[in-house]
C-alpha positions as a Markdown table, in Angstrom:
| # | Residue | x | y | z |
|---|---|---|---|---|
| 1 | Unk | 0.0 | 0.0 | 0.0 |
| 2 | Unk | 1.1 | 3.6 | -0.7 |
| 3 | Unk | 0.2 | 6.8 | 1.1 |
| 4 | Unk | 0.6 | 10.0 | -0.9 |
| 5 | Unk | 0.8 | 13.7 | 0.1 |
| 6 | Unk | 1.1 | 16.5 | -2.4 |
| 7 | Unk | 2.8 | 19.9 | -1.9 |
| 8 | Unk | 3.8 | 22.9 | -3.9 |
| 9 | Unk | 0.5 | 24.4 | -4.9 |
| 10 | Unk | -0.2 | 28.1 | -4.7 |
| 11 | Unk | -1.2 | 31.2 | -6.6 |
| 12 | Unk | 0.7 | 32.2 | -9.7 |
| 13 | Unk | 0.1 | 34.6 | -12.6 |
| 14 | Unk | -0.6 | 33.4 | -16.1 |
| 15 | Unk | 2.6 | 32.5 | -17.9 |
| 16 | Unk | 4.3 | 31.5 | -14.6 |
| 17 | Unk | 5.6 | 28.2 | -13.3 |
| 18 | Unk | 5.0 | 25.9 | -10.3 |
| 19 | Unk | 6.5 | 22.6 | -9.3 |
| 20 | Unk | 4.3 | 20.1 | -7.5 |
| 21 | Unk | 5.8 | 17.4 | -5.4 |
| 22 | Unk | 4.2 | 14.2 | -4.1 |
| 23 | Unk | 5.8 | 12.3 | -1.3 |
| 24 | Unk | 5.0 | 8.7 | -0.9 |
| 25 | Unk | 5.4 | 6.2 | 1.9 |
| 26 | Unk | 5.6 | 2.5 | 1.3 |
| 27 | Unk | 8.4 | 0.1 | 0.6 |
| 28 | Unk | 7.4 | -0.7 | -2.9 |
| 29 | Unk | 7.1 | 2.9 | -4.2 |
| 30 | Unk | 9.4 | 2.1 | -7.2 |
| 31 | Unk | 6.9 | -0.6 | -8.4 |
| 32 | Unk | 4.0 | 1.8 | -8.9 |
| 33 | Unk | 3.0 | 3.8 | -11.9 |
| 34 | Unk | 2.4 | 7.3 | -10.7 |
| 35 | Unk | 0.0 | 9.9 | -12.1 |
| 36 | Unk | -1.2 | 13.4 | -11.6 |
| 37 | Unk | -4.9 | 14.4 | -12.0 |
| 38 | Unk | -6.8 | 17.6 | -11.5 |
| 39 | Unk | -10.3 | 18.8 | -10.7 |
| 40 | Unk | -11.6 | 22.3 | -11.4 |
| 41 | Unk | -14.7 | 23.7 | -9.6 |
| 42 | Unk | -17.8 | 22.2 | -11.1 |
| 43 | Unk | -15.9 | 19.8 | -13.4 |
| 44 | Unk | -15.0 | 16.2 | -13.2 |
| 45 | Unk | -11.5 | 15.0 | -12.3 |
| 46 | Unk | -9.3 | 14.7 | -15.3 |
| 47 | Unk | -6.0 | 13.0 | -16.1 |
| 48 | Unk | -2.9 | 15.2 | -16.4 |
| 49 | Unk | 0.2 | 13.0 | -16.7 |
| 50 | Unk | 1.6 | 9.6 | -15.7 |
| 51 | Unk | 5.1 | 8.0 | -15.4 |
| 52 | Unk | 6.3 | 4.5 | -15.4 |
| 53 | Unk | 8.2 | 2.6 | -12.7 |
| 54 | Unk | 11.6 | 3.7 | -13.7 |
| 55 | Unk | 10.6 | 7.0 | -15.3 |
| 56 | Unk | 11.4 | 5.8 | -18.8 |
| 57 | Unk | 7.9 | 6.2 | -20.1 |
| 58 | Unk | 5.5 | 9.2 | -19.7 |
| 59 | Unk | 2.1 | 10.0 | -20.9 |
| 60 | Unk | 0.4 | 13.4 | -21.0 |
| 61 | Unk | -3.1 | 14.8 | -21.6 |
| 62 | Unk | -3.1 | 16.9 | -24.8 |
| 63 | Unk | -4.1 | 20.0 | -22.8 |
| 64 | Unk | -0.7 | 20.0 | -20.9 |
| 65 | Unk | 1.6 | 18.4 | -23.5 |
| 66 | Unk | 4.7 | 20.6 | -24.0 |
| 67 | Unk | 4.0 | 22.7 | -20.9 |
| 68 | Unk | 4.0 | 20.2 | -18.0 |
| 69 | Unk | 6.7 | 17.6 | -17.2 |
| 70 | Unk | 6.3 | 14.6 | -14.9 |
| 71 | Unk | 9.3 | 13.0 | -13.2 |
| 72 | Unk | 10.1 | 10.8 | -10.3 |
| 73 | Unk | 13.0 | 10.1 | -7.9 |
| 74 | Unk | 12.5 | 6.6 | -6.5 |
| 75 | Unk | 15.4 | 7.1 | -4.0 |
| 76 | Unk | 13.4 | 10.0 | -2.4 |
| 77 | Unk | 10.0 | 8.3 | -2.9 |
| 78 | Unk | 8.8 | 11.4 | -4.7 |
| 79 | Unk | 7.1 | 12.3 | -8.0 |
| 80 | Unk | 7.1 | 15.8 | -9.4 |
| 81 | Unk | 5.0 | 17.8 | -11.8 |
| 82 | Unk | 6.8 | 20.8 | -13.3 |
| 83 | Unk | 4.2 | 23.2 | -14.7 |
| 84 | Unk | 5.3 | 26.0 | -17.1 |
| 85 | Unk | 3.4 | 28.5 | -19.1 |
| 86 | Unk | 0.4 | 28.2 | -16.8 |
| 87 | Unk | -3.0 | 29.4 | -17.9 |
| 88 | Unk | -6.1 | 30.3 | -15.9 |
| 89 | Unk | -7.7 | 27.1 | -17.1 |
| 90 | Unk | -5.1 | 25.2 | -15.3 |
| 91 | Unk | -6.6 | 26.3 | -12.0 |
| 92 | Unk | -7.7 | 23.2 | -10.1 |
| 93 | Unk | -7.0 | 20.9 | -7.2 |
| 94 | Unk | -4.1 | 18.7 | -8.3 |
| 95 | Unk | -4.0 | 15.1 | -7.0 |
| 96 | Unk | -1.2 | 12.6 | -7.0 |
| 97 | Unk | -2.2 | 8.9 | -7.6 |
| 98 | Unk | -0.6 | 5.5 | -7.8 |
| 99 | Unk | -1.4 | 2.2 | -9.4 |
| 100 | Unk | 0.2 | -1.1 | -8.8 |
| 101 | Unk | 0.9 | -1.9 | -12.4 |
| 102 | Unk | 3.6 | -1.3 | -15.0 |
| 103 | Unk | 1.0 | 0.0 | -17.5 |
| 104 | Unk | 1.3 | 3.8 | -18.0 |
| 105 | Unk | -2.3 | 4.9 | -18.4 |
| 106 | Unk | -4.9 | 7.4 | -17.3 |
| 107 | Unk | -7.1 | 4.8 | -15.5 |
| 108 | Unk | -7.1 | 2.3 | -12.7 |
| 109 | Unk | -5.4 | 4.2 | -9.9 |
| 110 | Unk | -5.9 | 2.7 | -6.5 |
| 111 | Unk | -4.2 | 5.3 | -4.2 |
| 112 | Unk | -4.8 | 9.0 | -4.0 |
| 113 | Unk | -3.4 | 12.0 | -2.1 |
| 114 | Unk | -5.6 | 14.7 | -0.5 |
| 115 | Unk | -4.7 | 17.2 | -3.2 |
| 116 | Unk | -3.1 | 20.7 | -3.5 |
| 117 | Unk | -4.7 | 23.8 | -4.9 |
| 118 | Unk | -3.2 | 25.6 | -7.9 |
| 119 | Unk | -4.7 | 28.9 | -8.8 |
| 120 | Unk | -3.6 | 30.8 | -12.0 |
| 121 | Unk | -4.6 | 34.4 | -12.2 |
| 122 | Unk | -5.1 | 36.2 | -15.5 |
């Protein structure tokens, strides 16, 4: 089992950058595919990005491709989301998630963090 806690959210102007971190506990962190999701007010939660066990494979939603970068450091049990060129429509609560499978996908995540708020002002 994995416990996840996000950090790094905040208020930023459009065009700015933020880096989110997600610290995980659990001895088998390196065996999980990790993902980031977000949920804006009044909208359903949506997939943002995912990364494979060793970080060699990544997958992004079209809306963030070229602006966001997901990475992980298994030695630190941490996954990151570097967000550049932020837009007001990126405003949402961002969640870290993990799935006990090697498949890098937007579905089937069993473990979730509590989320961190990102607000992008225009």
